[in-house]
C-alpha positions as CSV (number, residue, x, y, z in Angstrom):
1,M,18.1,-19.3,112.2
2,R,15.2,-17.6,110.6
3,G,13.2,-19.9,108.2
4,L,12.6,-19.0,104.4
5,D,9.1,-18.1,103.3
6,L,8.5,-19.8,99.9
7,S,4.8,-19.0,99.7
8,S,5.4,-16.0,97.5
9,A,8.1,-17.5,95.2
10,P,7.0,-18.5,91.7
11,G,6.6,-22.1,91.1
12,H,6.2,-22.9,94.7
13,L,3.9,-25.4,96.2
14,G,0.9,-23.4,97.5
15,R,-1.0,-24.1,100.5
16,T,-3.1,-26.6,98.7
17,G,0.0,-28.5,97.7
18,Q,-0.4,-27.6,94.0
19,L,2.5,-26.3,91.9
20,D,2.1,-22.6,90.8
21,S,1.0,-22.3,87.2
22,G,3.6,-19.7,86.2
23,H,5.8,-20.3,83.1
24,Y,9.5,-19.9,83.2
25,D,12.3,-20.3,80.7
26,T,14.9,-22.7,81.9
27,K,18.5,-23.4,81.0
28,V,20.3,-26.6,81.5
29,I,23.6,-26.0,83.5
30,N,25.6,-29.1,84.3
31,G,22.6,-31.3,83.7
32,N,20.4,-29.2,86.0
33,D,17.4,-27.1,84.9
34,Q,17.7,-23.5,86.0
35,T,15.3,-20.7,85.4
36,D,16.4,-17.4,83.9
37,G,14.1,-15.5,86.1
38,I,12.0,-14.0,83.2
39,A,8.4,-15.0,82.9
40,G,6.8,-15.3,79.3
41,P,5.9,-17.6,76.3
42,S,8.5,-20.1,75.3
43,A,10.7,-19.8,72.1
44,A,8.9,-22.8,70.6
45,H,5.5,-21.1,71.2
46,Q,6.8,-17.9,69.6
47,Q,8.1,-19.8,66.6
48,Q,4.8,-21.5,66.2
49,N,3.0,-18.2,66.2
50,V,5.3,-16.8,63.5
51,S,4.8,-19.9,61.4
52,E,1.1,-19.6,61.7
53,Q,1.2,-15.9,60.7
54,Y,3.4,-16.6,57.7
55,Y,1.2,-19.4,56.6
56,Q,-1.9,-17.2,56.9
57,S,-0.1,-14.4,54.9
58,L,0.9,-16.9,52.2
59,T,-2.6,-18.2,52.0
60,K,-4.0,-14.7,51.7
61,L,-1.5,-13.9,49.0
62,E,-2.3,-17.1,47.0
63,L,-6.0,-16.3,47.3
64,G,-5.4,-12.7,46.1
65,N,-3.5,-14.1,43.1
66,K,-6.3,-16.4,42.3
67,L,-8.9,-13.6,42.6
68,L,-6.7,-11.4,40.4
69,K,-6.4,-14.1,37.7
70,A,-10.1,-14.8,37.8
71,E,-10.8,-11.0,37.4
72,L,-8.4,-10.8,34.4
73,K,-10.0,-13.9,32.9
74,Q,-13.4,-12.3,33.3
75,R,-12.3,-9.1,31.7
76,E,-10.8,-11.1,28.8
77,M,-14.1,-13.0,28.4
78,M,-16.1,-9.7,28.5
79,E,-13.8,-8.2,25.9
80,E,-14.2,-11.3,23.7
81,I,-18.0,-11.1,24.0
82,K,-17.8,-7.4,23.1
83,N,-15.7,-8.2,20.0
84,L,-18.1,-11.0,19.0
85,K,-21.1,-8.6,19.3
86,N,-19.3,-6.0,17.2
87,A,-18.4,-8.6,14.6
88,K,-22.0,-9.8,14.5
89,M,-23.2,-6.2,14.1
90,E,-20.7,-5.7,11.2
91,Q,-21.9,-8.9,9.6
92,Q,-25.5,-7.9,9.9
93,Q,-24.7,-4.5,8.4
94,K,-23.0,-6.2,5.4
95,E,-26.0,-8.5,5.0
96,D,-28.3,-5.6,5.1
97,D,-26.2,-3.7,2.5
98,L,-26.1,-6.8,0.2
99,V,-29.9,-7.2,0.5
100,G,-30.4,-3.5,-0.3
101,H,-28.0,-3.7,-3.3
102,T,-29.7,-6.8,-4.6
103,Q,-33.1,-5.1,-4.3
104,K,-31.8,-2.1,-6.1
105,L,-30.5,-4.2,-8.9
106,A,-33.8,-6.0,-9.1
107,D,-35.7,-2.7,-9.2
108,E,-33.4,-1.4,-12.0
109,Q,-33.8,-4.6,-13.9
110,K,-37.6,-4.3,-13.6
111,K,-37.5,-0.8,-14.9
112,C,-35.4,-1.8,-17.9
113,L,-37.8,-4.7,-18.7
114,D,-40.8,-2.4,-18.3
115,K,-39.2,0.2,-20.6
116,Y,-38.3,-2.5,-23.1
117,N,-41.9,-3.9,-23.0
118,E,-43.2,-0.4,-23.6
119,L,-40.9,0.0,-26.6
120,K,-41.9,-3.4,-27.9
121,K,-45.6,-2.4,-27.7
122,E,-44.9,0.9,-29.4
123,L,-43.1,-0.8,-32.3
124,A,-45.9,-3.4,-32.5
125,R,-48.5,-0.6,-32.8
126,K,-46.4,1.3,-35.3
127,Y,-45.5,-1.6,-37.6
128,S,-48.2,-4.1,-36.8
129,Y,-45.6,-6.7,-35.9
130,D,-44.9,-8.7,-32.8
131,F,-41.5,-8.2,-31.3
132,H,-39.7,-10.8,-29.3
133,Q,-36.4,-11.0,-27.5
134,I,-33.7,-13.1,-29.1
135,N,-30.2,-14.1,-28.1
136,G,-28.3,-14.5,-31.3
137,Q,-30.5,-16.8,-33.4
138,K,-32.5,-18.2,-30.5
139,E,-35.8,-16.8,-29.5
140,M,-35.9,-16.2,-25.7
141,G,-39.6,-15.8,-25.0
142,Q,-41.0,-14.2,-21.9
143,G,-39.3,-14.0,-18.5
144,S,-36.6,-12.1,-16.7
145,L,-33.0,-12.0,-17.9
146,S,-31.8,-13.8,-14.8
147,R,-33.7,-16.9,-16.0
148,M,-32.3,-16.8,-19.5
149,P,-28.9,-17.9,-20.9
150,V,-27.7,-14.4,-21.5
151,E,-23.9,-14.1,-21.0
152,K,-22.0,-11.0,-20.1
153,N,-21.5,-8.4,-22.9
154,I,-24.1,-10.1,-25.1
155,S,-26.6,-7.7,-26.7
156,V,-30.3,-8.5,-26.7
157,D,-32.1,-7.0,-29.7
158,P,-35.7,-6.9,-30.7
159,I,-36.6,-8.2,-34.2
160,S,-39.9,-8.1,-36.0
161,I,-41.7,-11.4,-36.5
162,N,-45.0,-11.6,-38.3
163,R,-46.6,-14.9,-37.2
164,S,-49.2,-14.9,-39.9
165,G,-46.7,-13.7,-42.6
166,I,-46.9,-10.6,-44.8
167,Q,-48.0,-10.1,-48.4
168,I,-45.8,-8.4,-51.0
169,F,-46.2,-7.8,-54.7
170,I,-43.7,-8.4,-57.5
171,K,-44.1,-6.3,-60.7
172,T,-42.5,-7.7,-63.8
173,S,-41.1,-5.7,-66.7
174,S,-44.2,-6.6,-68.6
175,D,-46.4,-5.0,-65.9
176,K,-47.5,-8.4,-64.6
177,I,-48.2,-8.5,-60.9
178,I,-47.0,-11.6,-58.9
179,T,-48.4,-11.9,-55.4
180,L,-46.3,-13.5,-52.7
181,N,-48.1,-14.6,-49.5
182,D,-46.8,-15.8,-46.2
183,V,-43.3,-14.3,-46.5
184,R,-41.6,-12.8,-43.5
185,P,-39.4,-9.8,-42.8
186,S,-36.6,-12.4,-42.2
187,T,-37.1,-13.9,-45.7
188,T,-33.9,-13.4,-47.8
189,I,-33.8,-11.8,-51.3
190,W,-32.5,-15.1,-52.6
191,E,-35.6,-16.9,-51.2
192,I,-37.8,-14.3,-52.9
193,K,-36.1,-14.9,-56.2
194,A,-36.6,-18.7,-55.7
195,K,-40.4,-18.1,-55.4
196,I,-40.6,-16.3,-58.7
197,K,-40.9,-18.6,-61.6
198,D,-39.9,-18.2,-65.3
199,I,-37.6,-15.3,-64.5
200,D,-33.9,-15.4,-65.5
201,F,-32.2,-13.5,-62.7
202,D,-28.9,-13.6,-64.6
203,R,-30.5,-11.1,-66.8
204,H,-32.9,-9.4,-64.3
205,K,-32.7,-7.9,-60.9
206,L,-35.0,-6.9,-58.1
207,T,-35.4,-3.2,-57.1
208,F,-37.3,-1.5,-54.4
209,D,-37.6,2.2,-53.9
210,G,-34.8,2.8,-56.4
211,Y,-32.3,0.4,-54.7
212,T,-31.1,-2.9,-56.1
213,L,-31.9,-5.8,-53.8
214,K,-28.8,-7.9,-53.4
215,D,-29.1,-11.6,-52.4
216,N,-26.0,-11.8,-50.2
217,N,-28.1,-13.0,-47.2
218,R,-30.0,-9.7,-47.1
219,T,-33.6,-9.9,-45.9
220,L,-36.7,-7.9,-46.6
221,A,-36.3,-6.3,-43.2
222,D,-32.8,-5.1,-44.2
223,Y,-34.5,-3.1,-47.0
224,N,-37.5,-2.0,-44.9
225,I,-39.9,-4.0,-47.1
226,G,-43.1,-4.5,-45.3
227,N,-46.7,-5.7,-45.8
228,G,-48.2,-4.6,-49.1
229,D,-45.0,-3.2,-50.6
230,K,-44.2,-3.7,-54.3
231,I,-40.9,-5.0,-55.7
232,H,-40.0,-4.4,-59.3
233,I,-38.2,-6.8,-61.7
234,V,-35.9,-4.9,-63.9
235,A,-33.8,-6.3,-66.8
236,Y,-30.1,-5.6,-66.9
237,I,-29.2,-3.2,-69.7
238,D,-27.3,-5.0,-72.4
239,W,-24.6,-2.5,-73.5
240,W,-23.5,-4.8,-76.4
241,H,-26.7,-4.7,-78.4
């Protein structure tokens, strides 16, 4: 009987007595391991490779999602920074406009005050009086309107004030001249009558330039009576005698 040569069979013991390193899939039949005769990696090894590839793919996907979220967050931050810059530019523009408008108002106010001062000087030269700003009955003095208690829709008018007073003359019906010193344009007709003694104003009246001077809080300025002017005392006509 011819002997079997097992030197070329897979898994045989070689000449050195070592088991061949080939891998074989085996099946258990009736409790005995049998090879299927096909060489290759085992099923467990293939499943491990698939698991590793799936894990690597999942890791790459998660990393991609994180990178995408980071990029979106960065874009949102850049957009927010851009909006903040635009808002800052708009605020700066509003501040510049407000400063320009305020400066324009200040320039217009200065022009009005300069014009008023020129008018005041012109009136002072023409009438030899000093003119001052007043608010109602209160003298305001010098300074800008922003520093004075001037309310909205309140008019500011110049009035003539002679600090040293003026001199006027009163001529009686008997051609007597009475000199009144230190009177002012704001002196009322009633005050003028009070300065004249020994005249019964129930029977006499004051006239100037053909007009009767009424003492209902009228002043010398109301009748344009100035320095050196002459007022006449005229008796009422008695129609019964």
